Backbone bond lengths (Angstrom), bond angles and torsions (degrees), N, CA, C in turn:
res aa  C-N    CA-C-N  psi(-1)  N-CA   C-N-CA  omega(-1)  CA-C   N-CA-C  phi
1 M - - - 1.452 - - 1.524 108.90 -
2 T 1.314 116.17 134.24 1.454 119.73 179.54 1.521 109.74 -81.28
3 K 1.325 115.27 161.87 1.459 120.48 178.58 1.529 109.86 -59.63
4 R 1.322 116.70 -41.61 1.465 120.78 -178.18 1.530 111.06 -63.29
5 S 1.330 118.74 -45.51 1.465 119.67 -179.72 1.519 110.36 -68.30
6 H 1.323 117.54 -31.38 1.458 121.29 176.62 1.535 109.43 -64.48
7 Q 1.324 117.67 -39.39 1.463 121.27 178.49 1.528 110.53 -64.95
8 V 1.299 117.77 -39.89 1.457 121.38 179.25 1.522 109.97 -63.94
9 D 1.326 117.64 -37.42 1.459 121.48 179.27 1.521 111.92 -61.09
10 H 1.322 117.45 -25.53 1.458 121.28 -178.55 1.525 112.77 -87.29
11 L 1.315 118.22 -3.61 1.456 120.82 177.24 1.524 110.11 -69.23
12 D 1.305 114.98 151.45 1.455 120.84 173.67 1.530 108.36 -54.75
13 P 1.326 118.00 135.84 1.472 119.76 -178.47 1.528 113.75 -55.70
14 L 1.324 117.67 -36.80 1.466 119.10 178.92 1.522 111.46 -67.86
15 I 1.330 117.28 -37.18 1.466 120.37 177.04 1.531 108.99 -64.21
16 R 1.327 117.01 -43.44 1.479 120.19 177.74 1.522 110.31 -58.51
17 E 1.335 116.44 -44.64 1.471 119.35 179.02 1.522 110.87 -63.28
18 A 1.316 116.51 -43.53 1.466 120.37 -179.40 1.523 110.83 -62.06
19 L 1.321 116.58 -42.88 1.469 119.88 177.70 1.527 110.96 -64.11
20 S 1.313 116.59 -35.14 1.471 120.09 176.21 1.528 110.99 -64.73
21 W 1.332 116.36 -39.32 1.459 119.50 176.97 1.523 110.96 -62.95
22 I 1.318 116.30 -44.82 1.471 119.58 -179.36 1.520 110.07 -63.33
23 T 1.323 116.35 -43.79 1.460 120.19 178.75 1.525 110.61 -59.20
24 R 1.322 116.61 -43.31 1.467 121.06 178.90 1.530 110.56 -62.26
25 L 1.334 116.74 -46.76 1.459 119.89 -177.46 1.524 112.14 -66.50
26 K 1.315 117.43 -32.12 1.465 121.55 -179.01 1.526 112.60 -85.98
27 S 1.320 117.32 -5.07 1.468 121.48 -175.39 1.525 113.46 -71.03
28 G 1.314 116.83 -19.17 1.456 119.84 -174.65 1.518 112.31 86.24
29 E 1.321 116.71 -1.72 1.457 121.37 -179.56 1.524 112.83 -112.89
30 A 1.325 117.56 3.94 1.461 121.09 -178.05 1.519 110.31 -67.66
31 T 1.302 114.43 145.69 1.461 121.41 -179.93 1.525 109.72 -110.50
32 L 1.295 116.08 171.53 1.453 121.03 174.19 1.527 109.97 -60.72
33 A 1.317 116.27 -37.78 1.469 120.29 177.70 1.532 110.57 -61.67
34 D 1.343 117.49 -38.21 1.469 120.96 177.13 1.529 110.25 -61.26
35 A 1.323 116.15 -44.64 1.465 120.71 179.88 1.532 110.73 -62.64
36 E 1.307 116.38 -40.01 1.467 120.14 178.49 1.521 110.76 -66.91
37 Q 1.329 117.12 -40.83 1.468 120.90 178.14 1.522 110.79 -64.35
38 L 1.326 117.04 -37.88 1.463 120.41 176.98 1.524 110.14 -63.25
39 M 1.310 117.86 -43.49 1.461 120.58 178.69 1.535 110.29 -60.02
40 D 1.319 116.26 -41.71 1.469 119.98 176.78 1.522 110.54 -63.05
41 W 1.335 116.81 -44.10 1.470 121.57 -179.55 1.526 110.08 -60.83
42 R 1.318 117.04 -46.11 1.473 121.13 -179.82 1.524 111.39 -63.67
43 G 1.323 117.23 -30.71 1.454 121.42 -178.16 1.516 115.08 -81.78
44 R 1.325 117.36 -4.77 1.469 119.97 -178.32 1.520 113.06 -64.00
45 S 1.322 116.99 -37.03 1.468 120.38 -179.36 1.524 109.26 -165.83
46 T 1.311 115.26 166.63 1.466 118.69 175.74 1.521 109.99 -66.52
47 A 1.329 117.07 -29.86 1.466 119.98 177.94 1.526 110.86 -63.81
48 H 1.320 117.09 -39.60 1.463 120.96 176.94 1.525 110.21 -63.26
49 E 1.325 116.41 -45.30 1.465 120.49 -179.53 1.529 110.91 -63.25
50 H 1.325 116.84 -44.19 1.472 120.17 179.35 1.526 111.13 -64.00
51 A 1.326 116.77 -39.91 1.462 120.35 178.42 1.525 110.24 -62.13
52 F 1.320 116.75 -42.09 1.463 119.76 179.49 1.525 110.66 -64.31
53 R 1.324 116.84 -44.63 1.467 119.75 179.56 1.528 111.80 -62.79
54 D 1.341 116.37 -39.76 1.469 119.72 177.28 1.530 110.82 -64.67
55 A 1.329 116.35 -40.05 1.461 120.24 179.20 1.527 111.09 -65.34
56 V 1.327 116.92 -38.21 1.471 120.92 177.46 1.529 109.48 -62.92
57 K 1.330 117.42 -43.98 1.467 121.02 178.20 1.521 110.62 -59.81
58 C 1.312 116.16 -43.58 1.466 121.29 178.66 1.526 110.36 -61.84
59 W 1.325 116.97 -46.92 1.468 122.62 -179.75 1.529 110.34 -58.55
60 R 1.335 115.80 -44.47 1.468 120.19 -179.81 1.519 111.56 -65.87
61 A 1.326 116.85 -41.30 1.464 120.56 179.74 1.526 110.80 -63.15
62 I 1.312 116.26 -40.18 1.467 120.20 177.93 1.521 109.71 -64.49
63 G 1.325 116.59 -44.41 1.460 120.57 179.00 1.515 112.19 -61.07
64 Q 1.329 117.32 -42.16 1.461 120.95 178.85 1.526 111.03 -65.64
65 A 1.321 116.68 -41.87 1.464 120.13 179.32 1.527 110.47 -63.11
66 L 1.323 116.59 -41.21 1.467 119.96 178.95 1.522 111.44 -67.35
67 A 1.334 115.87 -38.80 1.459 120.08 -178.03 1.523 112.16 -68.35
68 T 1.314 116.93 -34.41 1.464 120.09 -177.92 1.521 112.34 -92.00
69 G 1.329 116.16 -9.58 1.463 119.77 179.88 1.514 113.47 75.47
70 R 1.330 116.80 11.94 1.462 120.02 178.32 1.517 108.96 -80.66
71 P 1.322 116.75 142.45 1.469 118.47 176.35 1.518 110.37 -67.18
72 A 1.301 115.78 152.74 1.457 120.86 179.24 1.521 109.99 -65.11
73 L 1.316 116.22 155.35 1.454 122.07 -178.71 1.525 111.25 -55.64
74 A 1.317 118.25 -41.87 1.463 121.05 -179.27 1.521 110.83 -60.88
75 S 1.319 117.77 -38.50 1.462 121.09 178.98 1.516 110.41 -64.66
76 R 1.328 116.17 -40.16 1.467 119.64 179.00 1.514 110.65 -65.49
77 R 1.324 117.16 -40.44 1.466 120.51 178.59 1.515 110.68 -63.07
78 R 1.323 116.67 -42.32 1.471 121.21 -179.34 1.517 110.10 -60.90
79 R 1.343 115.98 -45.62 1.461 119.60 -179.93 1.521 111.32 -64.32
80 A 1.331 117.20 -39.71 1.459 121.05 -179.64 1.525 110.55 -64.86
81 S 1.330 117.39 -41.39 1.464 119.52 -179.62 1.522 111.13 -68.78
82 K 1.341 118.11 -34.35 1.460 121.16 176.91 1.532 110.40 -66.43
83 S 1.336 116.40 -38.64 1.458 120.44 179.13 1.512 110.74 -64.86
84 K 1.334 117.34 -41.58 1.453 121.18 178.71 1.518 111.03 -65.77
85 A 1.327 116.86 -37.01 1.451 120.92 -179.47 1.521 111.18 -65.67
86 R 1.326 116.93 -33.53 1.461 121.02 -179.98 1.522 111.92 -74.32
87 A 1.315 116.74 -28.44 1.481 121.18 -174.38 1.506 112.62 -73.90
């Protein structure tokens, strides 16, 4: 198991599901039935809705970081901690 997949395993299950929904919808293969199922999933509870909204924010932040060529926040933190360790 890679470090990255291990990190995903530690995500809240609802966040993982929400990210899976976004990935499906952005795949270009989503159907109307998929969209309807997502609406049902989001309507199950406020926790489902909040998880979806958080996943959308994450997706957008990743897209913006990729579009601007800026490194992700985690990468910046890693570099900063390495610099402090050397000092």
